[in-house]
C-alpha positions in Angstrom: 87.3 -249.6 -29.6 87.2 -246.2 -31.3 84.4 -244.1 -32.8 84.7 -242.0 -35.9 82.0 -239.5 -36.9 80.7 -238.0 -40.1 79.8 -234.3 -39.4 76.9 -233.2 -41.7 73.6 -234.7 -40.5 75.3 -236.3 -37.5 77.1 -233.5 -35.6 75.2 -230.6 -37.1 71.8 -230.2 -38.9 72.5 -229.1 -42.5 69.0 -229.1 -43.7 68.9 -225.3 -44.0 72.5 -224.8 -44.8 74.4 -227.1 -47.1 71.1 -228.5 -48.5 69.7 -225.0 -48.9 72.8 -223.8 -50.7 72.6 -226.9 -52.9 69.0 -226.1 -53.8 69.8 -222.4 -54.4 72.6 -223.4 -56.7 70.5 -225.7 -58.8 67.7 -223.2 -59.0 70.1 -220.5 -60.2 71.6 -222.6 -62.9 68.3 -223.8 -64.2 67.1 -220.2 -64.4 64.7 -220.6 -61.5 62.9 -223.4 -63.3 63.8 -226.2 -60.9 64.5 -226.2 -57.2 65.2 -229.8 -55.8 63.2 -230.9 -52.9 64.7 -232.6 -49.8 63.5 -235.9 -51.3 65.2 -235.1 -54.6 68.5 -234.6 -52.8 68.0 -237.7 -50.7 67.3 -239.8 -53.9 70.6 -238.5 -55.4 72.6 -239.1 -52.3 71.0 -242.5 -52.0 73.0 -243.5 -55.0 76.0 -243.6 -52.7 78.5 -241.5 -54.7 77.4 -237.8 -54.3 78.9 -237.0 -50.9 80.4 -233.7 -52.3 77.5 -231.2 -52.4 79.2 -229.1 -55.1 79.3 -232.1 -57.4 75.8 -233.1 -56.3 74.6 -229.6 -57.4 76.3 -230.0 -60.7 74.8 -233.4 -61.3 71.2 -232.3 -60.6 71.7 -229.4 -63.0 73.0 -231.8 -65.7 70.1 -234.2 -65.1 67.6 -231.4 -65.4 68.8 -230.4 -68.8 69.3 -234.0 -70.0 65.6 -234.7 -69.2 64.8 -231.9 -71.6 67.0 -233.2 -74.4 70.2 -231.4 -73.4 73.8 -232.8 -73.4 76.0 -232.4 -70.4 79.1 -232.5 -72.6 78.0 -229.3 -74.3 76.3 -227.5 -71.4 78.1 -224.3 -70.6 78.6 -224.9 -66.8 81.8 -223.7 -65.2 82.4 -225.8 -62.1 84.5 -223.2 -60.3 81.9 -220.5 -60.8 79.3 -222.9 -59.5 81.4 -223.6 -56.4 81.9 -219.9 -55.8 78.1 -219.3 -55.9 77.4 -222.3 -53.6 80.0 -221.0 -51.1 78.6 -217.5 -51.2 75.3 -218.9 -49.9 76.7 -221.5 -47.5 79.8 -219.8 -46.1 79.0 -216.2 -47.0 81.5 -213.5 -47.5 83.0 -213.7 -44.0 81.6 -216.8 -42.4 78.2 -215.1 -42.2 76.2 -217.4 -44.5 73.9 -220.3 -43.9 76.6 -222.0 -41.8 75.9 -219.7 -38.9 72.3 -221.1 -38.6 73.2 -224.8 -38.2 71.7 -226.4 -35.1 74.2 -228.6 -33.2 73.1 -232.2 -32.7 75.6 -232.9 -29.9 77.3 -231.2 -27.0 80.9 -231.3 -25.8 79.7 -233.4 -22.8 79.1 -236.3 -25.2 82.7 -236.4 -26.3 83.8 -236.0 -22.7 81.9 -239.1 -21.9 83.7 -241.1 -24.6 87.1 -239.8 -23.4 86.2 -240.8 -19.8 85.4 -244.3 -21.0 88.8 -244.5 -22.7 87.3 -244.4 -26.2 89.3 -242.5 -28.9 87.2 -240.5 -31.3 87.7 -238.4 -34.4 86.0 -237.2 -37.6 86.0 -238.2 -41.3 83.9 -235.7 -43.3 83.4 -234.6 -46.9 83.1 -231.0 -45.6 85.9 -228.5 -46.3 88.3 -228.2 -43.4 87.2 -224.6 -42.8 83.6 -225.6 -42.5 84.3 -228.7 -40.3 86.6 -226.8 -38.0 84.1 -223.9 -37.7 81.7 -226.4 -36.1 84.2 -228.5 -34.2 86.4 -225.8 -32.8 84.3 -222.6 -32.9 80.9 -223.9 -32.1 81.7 -227.0 -30.0 84.9 -225.8 -28.5 86.8 -229.1 -29.2 90.6 -228.7 -29.0 92.5 -230.0 -32.1 90.1 -232.8 -32.9 91.5 -235.5 -35.3 89.9 -234.7 -38.6 90.1 -235.8 -42.2 88.3 -233.3 -44.4 87.7 -232.7 -48.1 91.1 -231.2 -48.9 93.0 -234.1 -47.2 92.4 -236.8 -49.8 89.8 -238.8 -51.7 86.2 -238.4 -50.7 83.8 -241.1 -49.6 83.0 -243.9 -50.3 86.8 -244.2 -50.6 87.9 -245.3 -47.1 91.3 -243.6 -47.2 90.2 -241.0 -44.7 88.7 -243.5 -42.4 92.0 -245.5 -42.3 94.0 -242.3 -41.7 91.8 -241.2 -38.8 92.0 -244.8 -37.3 95.8 -244.8 -37.5 96.1 -241.3 -36.0 93.8 -242.2 -33.1 95.5 -245.5 -32.3 98.6 -246.4 -34.3 98.9 -250.1 -35.0 95.7 -250.9 -33.1 93.3 -253.6 -34.3 90.5 -252.5 -31.9 86.9 -252.4 -33.3 86.0 -249.2 -35.1 82.5 -247.6 -35.3 81.8 -245.1 -38.1 78.6 -243.1 -37.7 77.1 -241.4 -40.8 73.8 -240.4 -42.2 74.1 -241.4 -45.9 74.4 -244.4 -48.1 77.9 -243.2 -49.0 78.9 -243.4 -45.4 77.7 -247.0 -45.1 79.5 -247.9 -48.4 82.7 -246.4 -47.0 82.7 -249.0 -44.2 81.9 -251.8 -46.6 84.9 -250.9 -48.7 87.1 -250.5 -45.6 86.2 -254.0 -44.5 87.4 -255.3 -47.9 90.8 -253.6 -47.3 91.0 -253.8 -43.6 91.4 -257.6 -42.9 89.7 -259.1 -39.9 89.4 -255.9 -37.8 85.8 -255.3 -36.8 84.4 -252.3 -38.6 80.8 -251.3 -37.7 78.7 -248.9 -39.7 76.2 -246.9 -37.6 73.4 -245.1 -39.4 72.1 -241.8 -38.0 68.8 -240.4 -39.1 69.3 -236.8 -40.2 66.8 -234.3 -38.8 65.2 -233.5 -42.1 63.7 -237.0 -42.4 62.4 -237.2 -38.9 58.8 -236.2 -38.2 57.5 -238.1 -41.3 57.1 -241.8 -40.3 57.0 -243.0 -43.9 60.0 -241.1 -45.1 61.9 -242.0 -41.9 61.2 -245.7 -42.3 62.3 -245.6 -46.0 65.5 -243.8 -45.1 66.2 -246.2 -42.3 65.6 -249.2 -44.6 68.0 -247.7 -47.2 70.8 -247.3 -44.6 70.3 -250.9 -43.4 70.3 -252.2 -46.9 73.6 -250.3 -47.5 75.4 -251.9 -44.5 74.3 -250.2 -41.3 74.4 -252.4 -38.3 71.7 -250.2 -36.8 70.1 -246.9 -37.3 69.8 -244.4 -34.4 67.7 -241.1 -34.3 70.6 -239.2 -32.8 74.3 -239.6 -32.3 74.2 -239.3 -28.6 72.4 -242.7 -28.5 75.7 -244.2 -29.5 77.1 -244.7 -26.0 80.0 -246.8 -24.8 77.4 -249.3 -23.5 75.6 -249.4 -26.8 78.8 -250.1 -28.7 79.7 -252.9 -26.3 76.3 -254.4 -26.8 76.7 -254.4 -30.6 80.0 -256.2 -30.2 78.4 -258.7 -27.9 80.7 -257.7 -25.0 
């Protein structure tokens, strides 16, 4: 078997980084009239196609003005300028922005345990390569992890990146693959991969992001949405996805 991980909400808590930058961006471009709540962002991402937070910011801005009679086709919104503002908040001027405050949700010892069990592992993320490698290499100290990031090809739910990581980890293998993510888009990625991947077992693992934990009602709703979108199970933290747990899911 092999395990492939999303990063945001799984490996790191982005509730006060990516999501904060998203809310800042929407607030700026609506002239401080609207700042999306965490639930607003969850609802958008629950549609399964807004994995890119720059595009998610733009979409929430469009919808704000459309609800007030505007037309997105005539709205003066320059995407590059929007991205630059978002990055100024998230990345900062010299990697000194919100990214520096992200709590880690895993330790290097977890990946060591997978390696010791003979399980290849890698990452398929919608984050930029710089952002992903900052966490994987700089914060976690992983050496040359297998990674498919934003710049490397189509974003989720397109499964191209998942297949590429699978092939890099174990060329020609038909071993079962587990993909762990925290959004509906992540679950849909596995569903689409199954449609293209033949008989190979592909298992979607839902992970509850930190920002929904602590509110039982919200947590239950989030879990139900992941299950409805294809998750075989939903775990409160990625370290619960142990080799023994994976074997149990496969009925081994």
